[in-house]
N, C-alpha and C positions, 0 to 999 in steps of 0.2 A: 532472502530473495534478491538482494543486491539492488534495491530500488531507493535506498536512502542511506544516510550515514548511520553508524552504530549508535544505539541509544545512549543518551546522556542521563544517567540516573539522577534523580532529584537531589540526593545528598551530595553529589559531585558537581552539580550544575553551578556554573558561574558564567560571567559575561564572555570570557575568553573561549570556553568550551562551546557555548551556544553559538558564538560567532563562527568558530571553526566548522561546526556542523552545518550551519547555514551556508557558508562559503562552499563547502564540499557539495552540498545538495544542488546548488545553482551553477557550479562550474564543472562538475564531473560528467563528461559527455557519455561515458560508458554507463554510468548510473541512470542518466536521463534516457538513454536508448533502451535499457532494460525496463525502466518504468513504462515507457511507451509500448514496448512489447507485451508486458504484463497487462497493461490497460486494454490492449486489443484482445488478448485472450479472455479477459473478464467480460468485455462487451459481447464476445461471441458465445459466451455461456448462456446468455439469456436468463440471468439469475432470477429476475422478478417472476418470470413465467414458471421456472422450476419451483420456486418457493410457493407460488399459488397452487401448482399441481400437488405438491406435497401436503399443503394444508387441506386442500379439497379431499384428497385421499384419506387423510386422518379424520376429517369430519364425517366422511361417508361410512367409516367403520363403526 
């Protein structure tokens, strides 16, 4: 999705790798712009209402 750094797997996690991931997340403006764009898309989906509609249809059957 391009909205965060690559995952750091727990068996490879150390202070240096965690610090690098945090630095990338807070300083990469392209990543931040993509996260903002994705956030807007998610807000426009009206996910809560869609979920309620699906549950109501399921319960009505």
